[in-house]
C-alpha positions in Angstrom: 91.9 132.5 -163.2 90.4 135.8 -164.4 91.7 139.1 -163.7 89.2 141.3 -161.4 89.0 145.2 -162.1 91.4 145.8 -159.1 94.2 143.7 -160.7 93.5 140.8 -158.1 93.2 137.3 -159.3 89.7 135.4 -159.0 90.4 131.7 -158.5 88.6 128.6 -159.3 88.6 127.5 -156.0 87.9 124.2 -154.4 87.5 122.7 -150.9 87.2 119.1 -150.7 81.0 146.9 -150.8 78.1 148.5 -149.7 78.2 151.8 -148.2 79.4 152.0 -144.3 77.2 152.6 -141.7 79.6 155.6 -140.9 78.9 157.2 -144.5 75.2 156.5 -144.2 74.5 158.0 -140.8 76.7 161.1 -142.2 74.5 161.1 -144.9 71.2 161.1 -143.0 72.6 163.9 -141.0 73.4 165.6 -144.2 69.8 165.5 -145.5 68.4 166.3 -142.4 70.4 169.4 -142.1 69.3 170.2 -145.7 65.5 170.2 -144.5 66.4 172.5 -141.9 68.5 174.8 -144.0 66.1 174.9 -147.1 62.7 175.0 -145.3 62.7 178.8 -145.2 62.6 179.1 -148.9 59.2 177.2 -148.9 57.4 179.6 -147.3 56.9 183.0 -148.1 57.8 186.0 -145.5 60.3 183.7 -144.0 64.0 184.8 -143.3 66.2 183.0 -145.8 69.4 181.3 -144.7 72.7 181.0 -146.5 73.3 177.1 -147.6 76.4 175.4 -145.5 79.1 176.3 -146.9 95.1 148.9 -153.6 97.8 149.3 -151.9 101.4 150.8 -152.9 104.4 149.3 -151.6 106.3 152.1 -149.9 109.0 150.2 -147.9 109.7 146.5 -146.9 108.6 145.9 -143.4 109.9 142.9 -141.2 107.0 140.8 -140.4 105.4 141.3 -137.2 104.9 138.1 -136.1 107.6 137.9 -133.7 105.8 139.3 -130.8 103.4 136.3 -130.7 106.6 133.8 -130.9 107.3 133.5 -127.3 103.7 131.9 -126.8 102.8 130.7 -130.3 106.0 129.6 -131.9 106.7 127.4 -128.7 103.5 125.4 -129.4 104.1 125.0 -132.9 107.4 123.4 -132.4 106.0 120.8 -130.4 103.4 120.3 -133.1 105.8 119.8 -135.9 104.8 116.8 -138.0 106.7 113.2 -138.8 107.7 112.1 -142.0 104.7 111.6 -144.3 103.5 107.7 -144.1 104.2 105.2 -146.7 101.4 102.6 -145.5 97.7 103.2 -145.4 96.2 104.9 -142.2 92.8 105.5 -141.6 89.9 105.1 -138.7 87.0 102.7 -138.8 84.5 104.8 -137.3 83.9 108.7 -136.6 85.1 110.0 -133.4 84.6 113.3 -131.7 87.2 115.0 -129.3 86.5 117.6 -126.9 89.2 120.2 -126.0 88.6 122.1 -122.8 90.6 125.2 -121.8 90.0 128.3 -119.4 88.8 130.2 -122.5 87.1 128.1 -124.9 85.9 124.8 -125.6 86.2 122.8 -129.0 84.9 119.6 -130.5 86.9 118.1 -133.0 86.0 115.0 -135.5 88.3 112.6 -136.9 86.2 112.9 -140.4 88.2 115.5 -142.0 90.3 116.4 -139.1 88.1 119.6 -138.5 86.6 121.8 -135.6 82.8 120.8 -135.3 82.3 123.6 -132.7 84.1 126.4 -131.0 82.8 128.2 -128.1 84.0 130.9 -126.0 83.3 130.5 -122.5 83.5 134.1 -121.4 81.3 135.5 -124.2 77.4 134.5 -124.2 75.1 134.5 -127.1 71.3 136.0 -127.0 70.4 132.9 -125.3 72.6 133.6 -122.6 74.8 130.6 -123.7 78.5 130.2 -124.4 78.9 131.9 -127.7 79.5 129.6 -130.7 82.1 131.0 -133.2 81.3 128.1 -135.9 78.3 128.5 -138.5 77.1 125.1 -138.1 74.2 125.3 -140.2 76.6 126.4 -143.2 78.9 123.2 -142.7 77.0 120.7 -144.9 77.4 123.1 -147.9 80.7 125.2 -146.8 82.4 122.5 -144.7 83.6 123.0 -141.2 86.7 125.2 -140.0 90.2 124.0 -140.4 89.2 122.0 -143.3 92.0 121.6 -146.1 91.3 123.5 -149.4 93.2 123.5 -152.8 93.2 125.7 -155.9 95.5 124.3 -158.7 95.7 120.8 -158.3 93.6 118.5 -156.0 94.2 115.1 -154.5 92.6 111.9 -155.8 90.4 111.6 -152.5 88.2 114.2 -150.6 90.7 114.6 -147.8 87.6 116.4 -145.7 85.5 113.4 -145.8 87.9 110.6 -144.9 88.5 109.1 -141.5 91.7 110.2 -139.8 93.5 108.2 -137.0 93.5 110.3 -134.1 96.2 110.5 -131.7 95.4 112.7 -128.6 98.1 114.4 -126.6 98.5 113.1 -122.9 97.5 116.3 -121.5 94.3 116.5 -123.0 95.2 120.1 -125.1 96.0 118.5 -128.6 95.3 116.2 -131.1 97.3 114.6 -134.1 95.2 113.4 -137.2 96.9 111.3 -139.9 95.4 109.7 -143.2 96.9 108.0 -146.0 95.6 105.9 -148.8 98.8 104.8 -150.0 99.2 107.8 -152.3 97.7 110.8 -150.7 99.0 111.3 -147.4 97.8 114.0 -144.7 98.6 115.1 -141.5 97.1 117.9 -139.4 98.4 118.6 -135.6 96.2 120.7 -133.3 98.0 122.3 -129.7 95.8 124.6 -127.3 96.9 126.3 -124.3 95.2 126.2 -121.1 94.8 129.8 -120.4 95.3 131.4 -123.9 93.3 132.2 -127.1 96.5 131.2 -129.0 96.9 127.9 -130.4 99.0 126.0 -133.0 97.9 124.4 -136.2 100.0 122.5 -138.8 99.3 120.7 -141.8 100.7 119.0 -144.5 99.5 117.2 -147.8 101.6 114.7 -150.2 100.5 112.9 -153.1 102.4 110.1 -154.6 105.5 111.4 -152.3 105.6 115.1 -153.7 104.5 117.9 -151.6 100.9 119.1 -152.6 100.3 122.9 -151.7 97.2 123.4 -149.6 95.5 125.9 -147.6 93.7 125.8 -144.3 90.1 127.3 -144.5 87.3 128.8 -142.2 83.9 128.9 -144.6 80.5 129.9 -144.4 80.8 132.8 -142.0 82.2 133.6 -138.7 81.3 134.8 -135.4 77.9 135.9 -133.4 75.1 135.0 -136.1 72.5 136.8 -133.6 73.8 140.6 -134.4 72.0 142.8 -136.8 73.1 142.2 -140.2 75.4 139.5 -139.0 76.4 138.2 -142.5 77.1 141.7 -143.9 79.3 142.5 -141.0 81.9 139.9 -141.8 85.0 139.9 -143.5 88.3 138.5 -144.6 91.2 140.3 -143.3 94.8 140.4 -143.8 97.6 142.8 -142.8 100.0 143.9 -145.6 103.3 144.4 -144.1 105.0 146.1 -147.4 102.2 148.6 -147.3 101.7 148.7 -143.7 98.1 148.6 -143.8 94.9 146.3 -142.9 93.1 144.9 -145.9 89.5 144.0 -145.5 87.3 141.8 -148.1 83.3 141.2 -147.8 81.5 138.2 -149.4 80.1 140.8 -152.0 83.5 141.5 -153.4 84.1 137.5 -154.1 80.4 137.2 -155.3 81.7 136.5 -159.0 84.6 134.3 -157.9 87.3 134.0 -155.2 89.5 136.7 -154.7 93.0 135.9 -154.2 95.8 138.0 -152.6 99.4 137.0 -152.1 102.0 139.1 -150.3 104.1 139.6 -147.2 101.3 139.3 -144.9 101.8 139.4 -140.9 98.5 137.6 -140.6 95.1 136.6 -142.3 91.9 135.4 -141.4 88.2 136.1 -140.7 86.3 138.4 -138.2 83.0 140.2 -137.4 82.4 143.4 -135.4 83.8 141.8 -132.1 85.4 138.7 -132.6 88.5 137.2 -135.1 90.1 134.1 -136.2 93.4 134.9 -137.5 96.3 132.7 -138.7 99.8 134.0 -138.1 102.5 132.2 -140.1 105.4 131.1 -138.2 108.3 131.4 -140.6 107.0 134.6 -142.4 107.5 134.8 -146.4 104.9 135.0 -148.8 101.2 134.2 -147.6 98.3 133.3 -150.1 94.6 134.6 -148.8 91.5 133.5 -150.5 88.3 135.3 -150.1 85.2 133.1 -150.7 81.6 133.9 -150.8 79.2 131.0 -149.5 75.5 131.3 -150.1 74.3 129.5 -146.9 72.0 129.9 -143.7 73.0 130.5 -140.2 71.7 129.2 -136.8 69.4 132.2 -136.5 68.2 132.7 -140.0 67.3 129.7 -142.4 67.2 131.8 -145.4 70.4 131.4 -147.5 72.7 134.6 -147.6 76.2 135.3 -148.7 78.5 134.7 -145.9 82.3 135.4 -146.4 84.9 132.4 -145.8 88.6 132.4 -146.1 91.4 130.0 -147.0 95.2 130.9 -146.1 98.4 129.2 -147.1 99.3 127.8 -150.2 102.4 125.9 -149.1 103.0 122.2 -148.9 103.4 122.5 -145.1 101.4 125.1 -143.4 102.5 126.0 -139.8 100.7 128.7 -137.9 99.6 130.3 -134.6 96.1 130.8 -134.4 94.1 133.2 -132.6 90.4 133.0 -132.1 88.8 135.0 -129.8 87.7 138.8 -128.8 89.2 142.0 -130.2 90.3 143.4 -127.0 92.7 146.2 -127.6 95.0 145.1 -125.0 94.8 141.3 -125.7 95.6 141.9 -129.3 98.5 144.0 -128.4 99.9 141.7 -126.1 99.9 138.8 -129.0 101.2 141.2 -131.8 101.1 144.9 -131.7 99.8 144.7 -135.4 96.7 142.6 -134.2 95.5 145.7 -132.6 94.4 147.3 -136.0 91.7 144.7 -135.8 89.5 147.0 -133.9 88.8 149.7 -136.3 87.2 152.7 -135.0 86.1 153.7 -138.3 87.8 155.8 -141.5 86.2 159.5 -140.9 85.9 159.7 -137.4 88.3 157.2 -135.8 90.6 159.7 -134.6 87.5 161.0 -132.2 86.2 157.4 -131.4 89.0 155.9 -129.9 89.7 158.7 -127.6 85.9 158.4 -126.6 86.4 154.7 -126.0 89.5 155.4 -124.0 87.3 158.2 -121.6 84.4 155.6 -121.3 86.6 152.8 -120.6 88.3 154.8 -117.9 85.2 155.7 -116.1 84.1 152.5 -116.3 87.2 151.0 -114.8 87.9 153.6 -112.2 84.9 155.2 -111.0 81.1 154.1 -111.8 81.9 150.2 -113.0 78.9 150.4 -115.3 79.4 151.4 -119.0 76.1 152.9 -119.4 76.7 155.6 -116.5 80.2 155.9 -118.1 78.6 157.2 -121.3 76.4 159.3 -119.4 79.3 160.8 -117.9 81.4 161.5 -121.0 78.1 163.0 -122.5 77.7 165.5 -119.9 81.6 166.3 -120.4 81.1 166.8 -124.0 78.1 168.8 -123.6 79.8 171.4 -120.9 82.8 171.6 -123.0 80.5 172.9 -126.0 78.5 175.3 -123.6 80.5 178.4 -124.6 79.4 177.5 -128.0 76.0 177.7 -127.2 76.3 180.8 -125.5 77.6 182.4 -128.4 75.0 180.8 -130.5 72.0 181.8 -128.0 73.4 185.1 -128.1 73.3 185.7 -131.8 69.6 183.7 -132.0 68.4 186.5 -129.3 69.6 189.4 -131.3 67.6 187.9 -134.6 64.5 187.9 -132.3 65.1 191.3 -131.4 65.6 192.3 -135.4 62.1 190.5 -136.3 60.3 193.6 -137.2 63.2 194.9 -139.3 63.1 191.1 -141.0 59.5 191.5 -141.4 59.6 195.0 -143.2 62.4 193.5 -145.7 60.4 190.4 -146.6 57.1 192.6 -146.7 58.8 194.9 -149.3 59.6 191.4 -151.3 56.1 190.1 -150.5 55.3 188.9 -154.2 59.0 188.1 -155.4 59.2 184.7 -156.6 62.1 182.4 -155.7 63.5 182.5 -159.3 63.0 186.4 -159.8 66.4 187.9 -159.8 65.1 190.7 -157.1 65.3 187.6 -154.9 68.9 188.3 -154.5 68.5 191.6 -153.6 66.1 190.5 -150.7 68.8 188.2 -149.4 71.5 190.6 -149.8 69.4 193.2 -147.9 69.3 190.6 -144.9 72.4 189.8 -145.0 73.6 193.3 -144.7 71.0 193.9 -141.8 72.8 190.8 -140.0 76.0 191.9 -140.8 75.4 195.3 -139.2 74.2 194.0 -135.8 77.1 190.9 -135.9 74.6 188.4 -136.3 75.7 185.0 -137.8 72.3 183.3 -139.2 73.7 179.9 -139.2 75.2 180.3 -135.8 72.1 178.4 -134.3 73.1 175.3 -136.1 76.5 175.1 -134.9 76.1 173.2 -131.6 73.8 170.6 -133.6 76.7 170.4 -136.4 79.3 169.5 -133.7 77.1 166.7 -132.5 77.3 164.7 -135.6 81.0 163.6 -135.1 80.4 162.7 -131.5 77.2 160.8 -132.6 79.0 159.1 -135.1 81.9 158.2 -132.8 79.9 156.6 -130.2 78.2 154.6 -133.1 81.9 153.1 -134.1 82.8 152.4 -130.3 79.5 150.8 -129.7 79.9 148.7 -132.9 83.6 147.5 -132.4 84.5 147.6 -128.7 84.3 144.1 -127.3 84.0 145.9 -123.9 80.6 147.2 -124.9 79.1 143.7 -125.8 77.0 142.6 -123.3 77.3 145.6 -121.1 74.3 146.3 -118.9 72.8 149.4 -117.9 69.3 149.5 -115.6 66.7 147.9 -117.7 69.2 147.4 -120.8 70.9 144.2 -121.2 73.2 145.1 -124.0 74.4 148.6 -124.8 75.4 147.3 -128.2 72.2 146.4 -129.1 68.5 147.9 -129.3 66.4 147.6 -126.1 64.6 143.9 -126.1 61.5 145.4 -124.4 58.2 145.2 -126.6 58.2 148.9 -126.5 61.9 150.5 -126.7 62.0 153.1 -123.6 64.9 154.9 -124.4 64.0 156.5 -127.9 60.4 157.3 -126.4 62.2 159.1 -123.9 64.6 160.8 -126.5 61.8 162.2 -128.6 60.1 163.8 -125.5 63.2 165.6 -124.3 64.0 166.7 -127.8 60.4 168.2 -128.1 61.0 170.2 -124.7 64.3 171.3 -125.8 62.9 172.6 -129.1 59.9 174.3 -127.6 62.3 176.2 -124.9 64.8 177.2 -127.6 64.2 180.5 -129.6 63.5 180.1 -133.4 63.6 183.7 -134.8 62.3 184.0 -138.3 59.8 180.9 -138.5 56.3 181.3 -139.7 53.8 179.0 -138.0 53.8 176.7 -141.0 57.4 176.1 -140.5 57.0 175.8 -136.9 54.6 173.0 -137.3 56.9 171.3 -139.5 60.0 171.5 -137.3 58.2 169.9 -134.6 58.2 166.9 -136.7 61.9 166.6 -136.1 61.8 164.9 -133.0 59.7 162.3 -134.8 62.0 162.0 -137.4 65.0 161.2 -134.8 62.9 158.8 -132.9 62.2 156.6 -136.0 66.1 156.7 -136.9 66.9 155.9 -133.3 64.5 153.3 -132.4 66.6 150.3 -133.6 69.9 151.6 -132.9 72.1 150.6 -130.1 70.8 151.3 -126.6 74.0 153.1 -125.9 74.0 155.6 -128.6 70.4 156.2 -127.8 71.4 156.9 -124.4 74.0 159.2 -125.5 71.6 161.4 -127.7 69.0 161.2 -124.6 71.4 162.2 -122.4 72.7 165.2 -124.6 68.8 166.4 -125.0 68.6 166.3 -121.2 71.7 168.3 -120.4 70.5 170.4 -123.3 67.3 171.3 -121.6 69.0 172.4 -118.4 71.7 174.5 -120.2 68.8 176.3 -122.3 66.9 177.1 -118.9 69.8 178.5 -117.6 70.7 180.6 -120.7 67.2 181.7 -121.0 67.4 182.8 -117.5 70.6 185.0 -117.8 70.0 186.2 -121.4 66.7 187.7 -121.9 65.6 188.6 -125.4 66.4 192.1 -126.1 63.6 194.6 -126.9 62.6 194.6 -130.7 64.0 197.3 -132.7 61.8 199.1 -134.9 61.4 198.8 -138.5 63.6 200.8 -141.0 61.8 202.8 -143.5 62.8 201.5 -146.9 61.2 201.3 -150.5 60.7 198.1 -152.2 60.2 197.4 -155.5 57.2 199.0 -157.3 53.5 197.4 -157.1 52.6 195.7 -160.1 55.8 194.6 -161.5 56.6 192.2 -158.6 53.8 189.5 -159.0 55.8 187.0 -161.1 55.6 184.3 -157.9 
């Protein structure tokens, strides 16, 4: 094994980070803000503006698998394996078994004792069928879920390809697999519950009677393959109890070799934005997690891409309570409070995203019973909460309009002064003195826009991780968490129109015609940026624009522009010395 730069081990593993979107969105707004703020310097006679100013163990924590004990441990105890076989045990032919519960349906095979299919009944794919969590297209290369993997020592036979003797339970909710060739013996046990996403899994491997450490693997990706950048959204995940933190690894992290993490982990597994498959050890103690990169196709993309895989365990006998299902906050908390952290609302704006989600969820559950209208209501509340700031900003902009004759006079004094001329600083100083004299903040008009950015990113996070938003419809929109499926996306087009109207209604003091023409392109830039984003996110911005139009009309009615103030006489630089351009 080789050391990685972060000190973790890369393993020769056998089986029988790009920047986050949160950062990209913030960078996009910063760049657009830079265009808005710096544009005046590209034109003469334009009022200048001022630029806008591995885990370290801290304490030992008791593993949090206890809350899952009443439901999961009881099932695991029923699945305790018997002593290792001493005689050859196998089957003559491959057999498929179906486990059907209230929440999911599984297909298991006695060839390898693996899961061939795991579909969720209450969640649909893009074709309206029960969602398949197994990347079946990757199986020929990466193997099927709940296969057995080894690291340091492998058995003399491929235990994921042999035919196991199968013994289903009388209630139809479990199955025991057993294989032995006289030297290598394997036992696998599955126990499911009728109305729960929790199941129990046990595996044990011996060779020549000696225990052989092994892992349970889910490779080749996981979850909904039809979402945008499905492979890139998948992660391995484990909760480090000693550090009190959730750890995530991507396929790119393991591109140069499997990553190995060992520690006091409450749970470990694999996830995408909305679903997770995690293993909770019943006996606590040390747990080893391998993050693996598999270059495989998917059911919706035949091109091979890096998909993440995970292998969990490291003991001769592995016993887990297994959760496979939606990342629903309330559901996860009932199973184990630590599992709630699987719903990640973002690093920078999570403090805002979670309250927004709770507000939207409350309006949906108690008032409008539709997540689209709930987003509209929350957006209206946000915009009216910011109305006092908008009034203050608009008052400042109206004052700037009244000062335009004086601003034009100052600009005329320095007409032929280039941007690099030292006297440009004198021009800026005079302008700032003028603004200060009349109590104007030249950046005040940008503050409402800047305050929208955290809410925008927070809404983006909510739509990306809240399972409640997945598949939520609104009018013609079938899924608020995805772009519209119409040939022409209507919401972005309406958003561009509304933003153009609002921009025409908003005073723009200090802009010359060339700058105004450039600013008219901003709605188109936003339309291009939003065109393939989540419909719920576009709905939020469109609603903000519509509310903004109404507020701007009201402000224009109650706050007329003051009469222009005459320019003050002033002497500028001597002519002939200022032509450095």
